[in-house]
N, C-alpha and C positions, 0 to 999 in steps of 0.2 A: 028675634028680639026687636022691639020697636026702635025707630031711629032715636027717639028721646032717651031711651034706656041705654042705647049704644053710646050716645054722646056723654052721658053721665059716667059710664064705665071708663071711657077714654080719658075724661078729665081726672078721675080718681087715679088711674094708672100713671098719668103724667105727673100728678101731684106726689105720688108715692116715690116715683123715680127721682124727682127733684129733691125730695126730702132726704133720700138715702144716697144722693150723689156725693162721691168722695173725690176731691181733687187729687191729682197725682202730685205729691209734694216735691218741692225742689230738692235736688240731690246735693246742691251746694249753695252757699250764700255769698253774694257779692257785697262786701262791706266797703263803703266809700268814705274816705276821710279827706279833708283839705290838706294838701301837701305842705302848705306854709304855716299851718296853725299848730303851734306847740301847746299841748295840753295833756294833763295826766290821764284823762280818759282815753285819748288817742293812744298814748303809750301803753295803757293797760291792754288795749286790743292787740298791740304788738306782742306783749308778754304772753297773752293767751295763745297766740299763734306760735311764738318761739318755744314756749314750754309745753306745747301739745295739749293745752287745756281745752281747746275746742274739740280736738280729736278724741280726747278722753270722754267727752259727753256724746260722741258719735255724730258730730256735725262738722262738715267741711266748709271752712270759711276762707275766702280769698279776699285779701285786703288790697284795695286799689287807692292810690293817692291821686287826687284830681287837682288840676290847677286851672283857674280862669276859664271855666266852661262858658260862662256868660258873665261879663264884668258889670252888668247893670242890674240892680234890684228892681224887678218889674213892678210898676204901680206905686213906687215909693219915692217921695221927695226927701226922705230922711237920710241920715248917714252921709250927708254931704257937707253941711256947715252947721255947727252947733255953737252953743255958748262957749264951749271949750276950744273952738277953732275948727279947722278942717279935719275931717275924719280920715283915718288912714286907709290907703288903698288895699292893704292886705285883706280887708273885709270882702273883697270881690270873690275870694275863694269860698268864703262862708256862704255868700249869696248863691254862688254857683251850685254848691252841694244842696242847699235847701230848695232852690228853684227846680233842680233836677228831680228831687224826690216828689215835689208837687206835680211834676209833669206826668201825664199819662204814658209818655214814651220813656219814662225813666228806666235805665238799665241797672240802677242800684237797687238792691233788696233792702239793705239796712244802711244807715248813715250816721255819722257823728257830725254835729254842727254846733257852734256856739249859740246859746239861747238868743243873743242879740240878732244873729243872722235870721232866726225864725221870725222874730218880730218885725223885720224889715219887709216881710211879705204881706203888705197891707191889704191886698185885694184877693187873698187866697182863701179857699174853703178848707178849713183845718180838719174837717171830717174826712178828708182824703188821706190823712196821715194818722198813724197810731204811735203815740209816744211810748217809749219803754222806760227810760231812766233819765234822771236829771242829776247833775252834780252841781254843787254850789261852793263858792269861796266862803269859808267860815273860819272858826278858830283852829281847826285841824289842818286846813288846806288853804293856803293863801300865798301871796308873794310879797316882795319887799322892794323898796327903792334903795339902790346901792350906788356907791361911788368908789373910785379907786382907793386902795388902802392908804396911800400917801396924799390924797386930795386935801386941799385946804377948805373944802366945802364942809361946813359944820352944821348948817341948818337950812331949812327951805328958803330963807331969805337970801342965802348965798347962791341960789340957783339963777338969780336974775342975770341975764346975758349968757347963760350956759346952754349947752346942747344936751337934751335928754332923750334917750331912747325909750319908746313906749311900744306896747303891743296892741291888743284888741280893745274894744270899747270900754270894758271895766277899768283898764289901766289909764285910759284917756280921762275918764271921769275922776278917778282917784287922784291923778296928778293935778287936775283942775282945782279940786277942792283942797288938796294939800297946799298948793301954792296960794290959794285964796286965804287960807288960815295964816299963812306967813306973809300976807300983804304983797304978794307978787301976782301979776297978771299972766295969763297964759301967753299973751303976746310978748311978754318980756323974756321968754325962753324960745329956743329953736327946737322944734319937735323932730326927732329922727324916727320916721316910720319904717323905712325900707331896710333897715339893718336887721338881718336875721339874728335870732337869739344867740346862735353859736358864735357870732362874731363879737358879742358884747364884751367879753373879758379882754380880748385883744384891743378892741376899740377904746376901752377905758384906759388900758395901759399905755396906748400910743397917744392918747389925748384927742382922738377924733370925736369922742363923746365925753361928757362930764358926769353923767349919771344914767342909770338904766333900770328899767323894770323888765324882767323876763318871767317865764313860767317854769313849772316843773316839766322836765327835769333839769333845764339849764340853770335855774336859780340855785338849787342845791349844789350843783357842780361848781358854780362860781363861788359860793360861800365856802366850799371845801378847799378851794384853791388857796385860800388865805390872802388873795390879792385884792379883795374888795371889802368895803366896810358898809354896814347897814346904816342908811340915813334915816329911814322910817320903816318900822316893822308892820306886817299885816296891813298893807296900805289899802287893799280893796275892802276888807271887812270894816275898816275904820272910816274910810272916806267915800264908800259907795253905799253898801247895805251890809248889815250884820251877816246875812247869808245871801250873797249875790248870785243869782242864777248864772251858771257858767256854761257847761256843755250838755247837749242832749243826745241821747241815742234813740233813734226812732226808725220806723218802717212805714210802709204804705198800708192803708186799711185793706187793700186788695191782697197784698202778700200775707198779712196776718190771717186773713180769712181762709186763704188757700193753703197755708202752711202752718197750722197750729202746732203740730208735733215738732216740726223742725225749729219753729220759733221758741217753743218751750225748752228744747235742748240748748239753743243758743243762749237764752236767758239764764239757764242753769249754769252754763259755762261762764257767763259774765259774772254772776254772783260768786262762783268759785274763784274766779280770777281776783276779785276784790279782796277776798279772804287771803288768797295767796300773796298778793303784793304787799298787803299790810303786815304780813309776817315776814316777807322777803323783799323789802324795798329795793335791795340792790338789783333785783331782776329788772325793774323799770329802767334803771341806769344802764344796765348791760344791754337791754334791747335797744335803748336809745343810742348807745354808742355804736352798735352794729348798724342801726338804721342810718345814722348820719354819715358814717364812714362808707357804707355801701351805696347809699342813694346820692350823697353829696360829697364825693371824694375831694373836691376842691375847697370845701368849707374848712375854716380854721377854728381853733379855739375849743375843739372837742377831741383832743388827743389824750383821753383820760386813762390813767393806769389803775390797776386794781386797788391801790392804796387810796387814791382820790375817790374812787367809787365808794369804797367802804366808809370814808369820812362823810361823803355826801348823804349817806342814808340817814344821818342824824338830823338832816334838814328837810327830809322828804314830806313830813306831815302824813296825815291819814286820809284816804279817800273813802267817802261814804256815798252810797247811791240812794236816791229817792225814787221809789218804785211807783209808777203810775197805776199799778194793779192793786195797790194797798189803799183802801178808802181813807184811812186816817192820814196817811202821807199825802194823798191826793189833795186833801183840804189845805195842807201846808204848802204844797206846790202851787196851788191856785192862787193863794195869797202872795207868794213870792213873785210869781209871774205878773200878777196885777200891779203889785208895788213897783216892780222893775219897769213895767210899761209906763207907769205914772212918772217915774224918775226920768226915763228917756224922753218922754213928752216935755217935761219941764226943762230939760236941757236942750231941746231942739233936735234931738236925734230922730224922733218920729213926728209925723204930722197928724196922726190919729191913732187911737187905740184899736188894735186888731181884735177880732172876735175869736177867742179861743174856747168858747163855750162847749163845742162838741167834745173837747178833751175832758171837761169837768161836768158833764151831764149827770153822772152818778152822784157827785157831791151836791149839785144844785137840787136834785130830786130828793136826796136824803134830808137836806136842810129844810125843804118845804113840808116834810112830814111832821 
């Protein structure tokens, strides 16, 4: 055979081998979550583990809680000082998770991170990540601003000079706009960032704080205790956006490419978990109780008995997932994320809009047709 013919044959063989190459899929998934970020999606992952819903789909998931891997959001001047005042330090955990997933040396296969944490990565190539699901605060899933049941605070105007416990960025914006509506400046209140959700009930009862916003599952447990009163309902959907992007479940593009079957099993398990917890909301509270008692034995305010857990289910709300693989949903997600970025820009949380177009290429292409 002539050299030229041999060369062509070699090229064809290499091409065929590359086309048929099959990656050895991962035997287990390392799922990373921020240790200090309380969120219904985080808790849903604990339910999937505790109730064997991951194993039921034939996928081995190991949940790891990370804290302060890197406390600075690379390439961003945002999330430091906004119109609403200084931004809480708890966001460092969100940045850590997101930055780790963007890194080529990431040891996480899949991660949960608040949407705001994703947007803090201003100089990052979003094509390196594959988003799976988004959750948003809406009419079924929100949180409230509460005070102690015997508090003399009757309206937002009464918060002037008071101490208010808040959490992540959406609660920060919500409080800012709520106070503004009541003619109170953010500088007129003392913001308590560092108080973990689990301490909120005790802190209200002792007078260390005057009002609080927490997340699921702490908020349902607080409401079920009978020791708090709602000052303002659904404060995020009212004072931020009707559907405010909340938490994201995502993986790396590399992991998705190399583990399609494993990822499909994982996604099926997550979808099944959402159905399960919406039918059995007490499971979230049970997993949360075990989580807080086992991981944080010194934390107070979470000594829930079965009766309180049962009462709390009435305040749980419903968790829905927005799937990035669904073209119709993708269009909705794209608008939500764009609007959210515009809001964060206007408030001073971000210095520029990040390019998330790689995530929405299919939607953009379809719109052009």
